[in-house]
C-alpha positions in Angstrom: 68.0 72.5 98.3 64.9 71.6 96.4 64.6 68.4 94.1 67.8 66.8 94.5 70.9 66.9 96.8 74.4 65.7 96.7 73.7 63.1 99.0 71.4 61.4 96.5 74.1 61.2 93.6 76.6 58.5 93.2 79.9 58.9 94.9 82.2 61.2 93.2 79.3 63.2 91.3 78.0 66.6 91.8 74.8 68.3 90.9 76.8 70.1 88.3 77.9 66.7 86.5 74.3 66.0 85.4 71.7 68.0 83.1 69.1 67.2 85.8 71.0 68.6 88.5 71.8 71.9 86.8 68.0 72.1 86.0 67.2 71.6 89.7 69.7 74.4 90.6 68.1 76.6 88.0 64.6 75.8 89.3 65.9 76.9 92.7 66.8 80.3 91.2 63.9 82.5 90.5 65.9 85.0 88.4 66.7 82.3 85.8 62.9 82.5 84.8 63.4 86.1 83.6 66.9 87.1 82.7 70.3 85.6 81.4 72.2 86.8 84.3 76.0 87.3 83.3 76.6 89.6 86.1 77.6 87.2 88.9 80.8 89.2 89.3 78.4 92.2 90.4 75.7 90.1 92.3 74.8 86.5 91.7 71.3 85.4 91.8 69.9 84.4 95.2 68.5 80.9 95.5 65.1 80.3 97.2 66.4 79.1 100.6 68.4 82.2 100.8 65.5 84.3 100.3 63.3 82.1 102.5 66.0 82.5 105.4 65.9 86.3 105.0 62.2 86.8 104.8 61.5 84.4 107.5 63.7 86.3 109.9 62.2 89.6 109.0 58.8 88.1 109.6 59.9 87.0 113.1 61.3 90.3 113.9 58.0 91.8 113.0 56.2 89.3 115.1 58.2 89.2 118.3 60.8 92.1 118.1 64.2 92.5 116.8 66.4 91.5 119.9 64.0 88.7 120.6 64.3 87.4 117.1 68.0 87.3 117.2 68.0 85.6 120.5 65.6 83.0 119.1 67.9 82.4 116.0 71.2 82.3 118.1 72.1 78.8 116.5 71.6 80.0 113.0 73.6 83.3 113.7 76.6 81.2 114.9 76.3 79.1 111.9 77.3 82.2 109.8 80.7 81.9 111.5 80.9 78.1 111.1 79.7 78.3 107.6 82.4 80.8 106.6 85.1 79.0 108.4 84.2 75.9 106.5 84.4 77.7 103.4 88.0 79.0 104.1 89.5 76.2 106.2 89.8 77.9 109.4 87.9 78.4 112.8 84.7 80.3 113.7 86.6 82.7 116.0 88.8 83.9 112.9 85.7 85.2 111.1 84.0 88.7 111.3 80.9 89.9 109.7 81.1 93.1 107.7 78.6 95.1 105.7 80.8 94.8 102.5 84.0 93.6 101.5 85.3 97.2 101.5 84.0 97.6 105.0 86.0 94.6 106.0 89.0 95.8 104.1 89.0 99.3 105.6 88.6 97.6 109.1 91.6 95.5 108.5 93.7 98.5 107.3 92.7 100.5 110.4 94.3 98.0 112.7 97.6 98.6 111.2 99.7 101.2 113.0 101.1 102.9 109.9 103.9 105.4 110.5 105.5 107.8 108.1 107.9 106.0 105.8 106.2 102.6 106.0 105.8 100.8 102.7 102.7 99.2 101.3 103.6 96.7 98.7 100.7 95.7 96.4 100.2 95.0 92.8 99.2 96.9 89.6 95.9 95.1 89.6 94.5 95.8 93.1 90.9 96.6 93.3 90.0 100.4 92.8 88.7 100.8 96.3 91.9 99.2 97.7 94.2 101.5 95.7 92.2 104.5 96.8 92.3 103.4 100.5 96.2 103.0 100.2 96.4 106.7 98.6 94.2 107.8 101.6 96.7 106.2 104.1 99.7 107.7 102.3 97.9 111.2 102.4 97.1 110.8 106.2 100.3 109.0 107.4 103.0 109.6 104.9 103.4 105.9 103.8 105.0 105.0 100.6 102.9 102.7 98.0 105.0 100.4 95.9 103.5 98.5 93.1 105.2 95.3 92.1 105.7 95.0 88.3 103.6 92.5 86.2 105.3 89.6 84.8 105.9 90.1 80.9 104.0 86.9 80.0 100.8 88.5 81.1 100.3 86.0 83.9 99.8 88.7 86.6 102.3 90.1 89.1 105.9 89.0 88.8 106.2 87.4 92.0 110.0 87.0 92.0 110.1 90.9 91.5 107.6 91.1 94.3 109.5 88.9 96.5 112.8 91.0 95.9 110.9 94.1 96.8 109.8 92.4 100.0 113.4 91.7 100.9 114.7 95.1 100.1 111.9 97.3 101.4 110.5 95.4 104.2 106.9 96.5 103.7 104.6 97.0 106.6 101.9 95.5 104.6 101.8 93.3 101.5 98.3 93.2 99.7 97.0 91.5 96.5 93.6 91.0 95.0 93.0 87.5 94.0 90.9 88.3 90.9 90.7 91.9 90.0 87.2 93.2 89.2 88.1 94.5 85.9 89.3 91.3 84.2 89.6 87.5 84.5 93.2 87.6 85.6 93.9 85.2 88.5 96.8 86.4 90.7 99.1 83.9 92.3 98.3 84.8 95.7 99.7 81.4 97.3 102.9 82.2 95.8 103.2 85.6 97.4 101.8 84.2 100.6 104.7 81.9 100.7 107.3 84.6 100.6 105.2 86.8 103.0 105.5 83.7 105.5 109.3 83.3 104.9 109.9 86.9 105.8 107.2 87.3 108.5 105.3 90.1 106.7 101.7 91.1 107.2 99.6 89.9 104.2 96.1 91.0 103.2 94.2 89.3 100.3 91.1 90.8 98.6 89.1 87.7 97.6 86.0 89.3 96.6 85.7 87.9 93.1 87.1 84.4 94.0 85.3 83.1 97.1 82.4 81.2 95.8 84.1 80.7 92.4 87.1 78.8 93.7 87.9 76.5 96.7 89.7 78.9 99.1 92.0 77.9 101.8 93.6 80.6 104.0 96.3 78.2 105.1 97.2 77.4 101.5 97.4 81.2 100.6 99.3 82.0 103.7 97.4 85.3 104.4 97.0 87.0 107.7 93.8 88.8 106.7 91.4 88.2 103.8 88.1 89.9 102.8 85.2 89.1 100.6 81.6 89.7 99.9 78.7 87.4 100.0 76.8 88.9 97.0 78.9 87.9 94.2 79.7 84.3 93.4 78.3 83.1 96.9 74.9 84.3 95.7 74.2 85.9 98.9 72.4 89.1 99.6 73.8 92.7 99.2 75.1 94.6 102.3 77.2 91.7 103.5 80.8 90.6 103.6 83.2 89.2 105.9 86.9 89.2 107.3 89.3 86.5 108.0 91.6 87.2 110.7 94.6 84.9 111.5 95.5 83.6 114.9 98.9 85.6 114.5 96.9 88.9 114.1 94.7 88.2 117.0 97.6 87.1 119.1 99.7 90.1 118.3 97.0 92.5 119.4 95.8 94.2 116.2 92.5 95.7 116.6 90.3 98.3 114.4 90.9 102.1 115.0 87.4 102.4 116.2 86.3 99.4 118.3 82.9 99.4 120.2 81.2 97.5 123.0 80.9 94.5 120.8 84.5 94.1 120.2 85.8 95.1 123.4 84.9 95.1 127.2 85.2 98.3 129.3 87.2 96.7 132.3 88.0 100.0 134.0 86.9 103.6 133.8 90.1 104.3 131.5 90.8 100.7 130.3 89.2 98.5 127.6 90.2 95.0 126.5 89.6 93.6 122.9 87.7 90.4 122.8 89.9 87.5 122.0 88.3 86.6 118.5 87.7 88.4 115.3 84.6 89.8 116.9 87.0 92.8 117.8 86.4 93.8 114.1 82.6 93.8 114.4 80.0 96.2 115.7 77.2 95.9 118.1 74.3 96.2 115.5 73.9 93.6 112.8 71.5 93.1 110.0 70.5 89.8 111.2 68.2 88.8 108.2 71.2 89.4 105.9 73.6 87.5 108.1 71.4 84.5 108.0 70.9 84.8 104.2 74.8 84.7 103.9 75.0 81.6 106.2 72.3 79.8 103.9 74.1 81.1 100.9 77.5 79.5 102.0 75.8 76.4 102.9 74.2 76.1 99.6 77.5 76.6 97.9 79.2 74.1 100.0 76.5 71.6 99.1 76.9 72.2 95.4 80.5 71.8 96.0 83.3 74.2 95.6 85.4 71.9 93.4 82.8 71.3 90.7 81.8 75.0 90.8 85.5 76.0 90.2 85.5 73.6 87.1 82.1 74.6 85.7 82.2 78.5 86.1 85.6 79.2 84.5 84.7 76.7 81.8 81.4 78.5 80.9 83.6 81.7 80.7 86.1 80.1 78.4 83.3 78.9 76.2 82.1 82.5 75.9 85.6 83.8 75.2 86.0 81.3 72.4 82.6 82.5 70.8 83.6 86.2 71.3 87.0 85.8 69.9 85.4 84.9 66.4 83.2 88.2 66.4 84.7 91.1 64.1 85.0 94.3 66.2 85.5 92.5 69.4 88.7 92.7 71.3 89.1 90.3 74.3 90.9 91.8 77.3 91.5 89.1 79.8 95.0 87.8 80.6 96.6 85.0 82.2 96.9 81.2 81.6 93.7 80.2 83.3 91.2 83.2 83.6 88.4 83.3 86.0 84.7 83.8 85.0 85.1 87.4 84.3 85.0 88.0 80.6 86.0 91.6 79.5 86.1 92.9 76.1 86.1 96.2 73.9 83.4 96.8 71.3 84.2 98.7 68.2 81.8 101.4 67.3 79.8 101.7 70.4 79.7 103.8 73.5 79.5 102.1 76.7 76.1 103.0 78.2 74.2 102.4 74.8 75.9 99.1 74.4 74.9 97.7 77.8 71.3 99.2 77.3 71.1 97.2 74.1 72.0 94.0 76.0 69.6 94.8 78.7 67.0 95.1 76.1 67.8 91.6 75.1 67.3 90.2 78.6 71.1 89.9 79.2 72.6 91.2 82.6 76.1 92.5 82.2 78.4 95.3 83.7 80.6 98.1 82.5 84.1 98.7 83.7 86.0 102.1 83.1 89.6 103.2 83.1 89.2 105.0 86.4 88.4 101.4 87.9 91.7 100.2 86.7 94.2 102.8 85.8 97.3 100.8 85.4 95.6 97.7 83.7 93.4 99.8 81.2 96.3 102.0 80.4 98.4 99.0 79.5 95.6 97.7 77.4 94.9 101.3 75.8 91.3 101.0 76.6 88.7 103.5 78.2 85.9 101.0 79.0 84.8 97.5 78.4 81.9 95.2 79.0 82.1 92.5 81.8 80.2 89.4 81.4 80.4 86.8 84.3 78.5 83.5 84.1 78.1 81.2 87.1 77.6 77.4 87.4 73.7 77.8 87.1 74.1 79.3 83.7 73.9 77.0 80.7 76.0 76.5 77.5 72.9 77.6 75.5 72.9 80.8 77.4 76.5 81.4 76.6 75.8 80.9 72.9 72.7 83.2 73.2 74.7 86.0 74.8 77.6 85.6 72.1 74.9 85.9 69.4 73.6 88.9 70.9 77.1 90.4 71.0 77.7 89.5 67.5 74.6 91.2 66.3 75.3 94.3 68.3 78.9 94.4 67.0 77.7 94.1 63.5 75.4 96.9 64.0 78.2 99.2 65.5 80.5 98.5 62.5 77.7 99.3 60.0 76.8 102.6 61.6 80.3 103.8 62.0 
């Protein structure tokens, strides 16, 4: 990291505790020079070391060959697994690289020997691609999908009701998304995990929006499988993700439906044996430049510090919600006692794409969500679309106020032209 590192700070301090530290992080982020990037829930802005790791490897591939380059960078390649393990509180053998969080998720689902009548127990706020995958499994195998109800206080899934369903239905799989993509809700995945452990149930967590934003410990969550991407709050490259696989899952012989020469050994003409590690969920071919970029991004996040990040990032979002709450024509949609850094709201008098385009023109990056992304949640909120703003630790309070002012200006225009 340029200019400053945690090692040079007084004990107990972080780069995020000082204005100069945040300035150094922004100087390390080329995108900060051209945009106000409030779309970190889509893709975070990569830091210079991440960009350098990727371009250096591509250059090496061009100079000496792809296979030779990966062999020359063997130590750095192994660090991908070590860095993710450090991030999640597990071991390198429990980590598999994937082309995306969805790739990792479907690999995990394919390892479960679903039969007709099996139950998948999930929540009403699971990610759209997960919900579609469950429906595809139902279509193919005849499983039943059960959605646990939300708690009346808006804090997310009703854990007691979900636990009762675990006991009465004995699901083949319990699945939950930690932070849904369509709102700032933070689901109580650790509480769900405690019940799963007590009952010996297989538990899959989608941590796509929480990894890199919060400190994550897979033992504390109690999950058997966890998926995430590197491109969001970890600030890694697109086309990358990973799968955590517990010792229990490996020990009990779970393996993906289609396993290749990297994940298994062909030991006899009619016999193969899966490798002992989570590599059984990987394929032979890797985008090595991307993988090295991911490892660098994870190490970068760990140097900044997940605990300071988990304080600053949601705090910036809370400041943004406070500013937006005072704007006529804006309806905030996030629920829960301590929302994550995904700020969603409805705008009176605007259609979705024109509103986003108007923000784009003001140099503000944002994202749209639609009812089809979250049928249950948006149905409950009676909303067809919303705008999502997602700051990260390298954003500033001044940027929050600038974005809020831009939204206020556009909201006023929408009210005048109705």
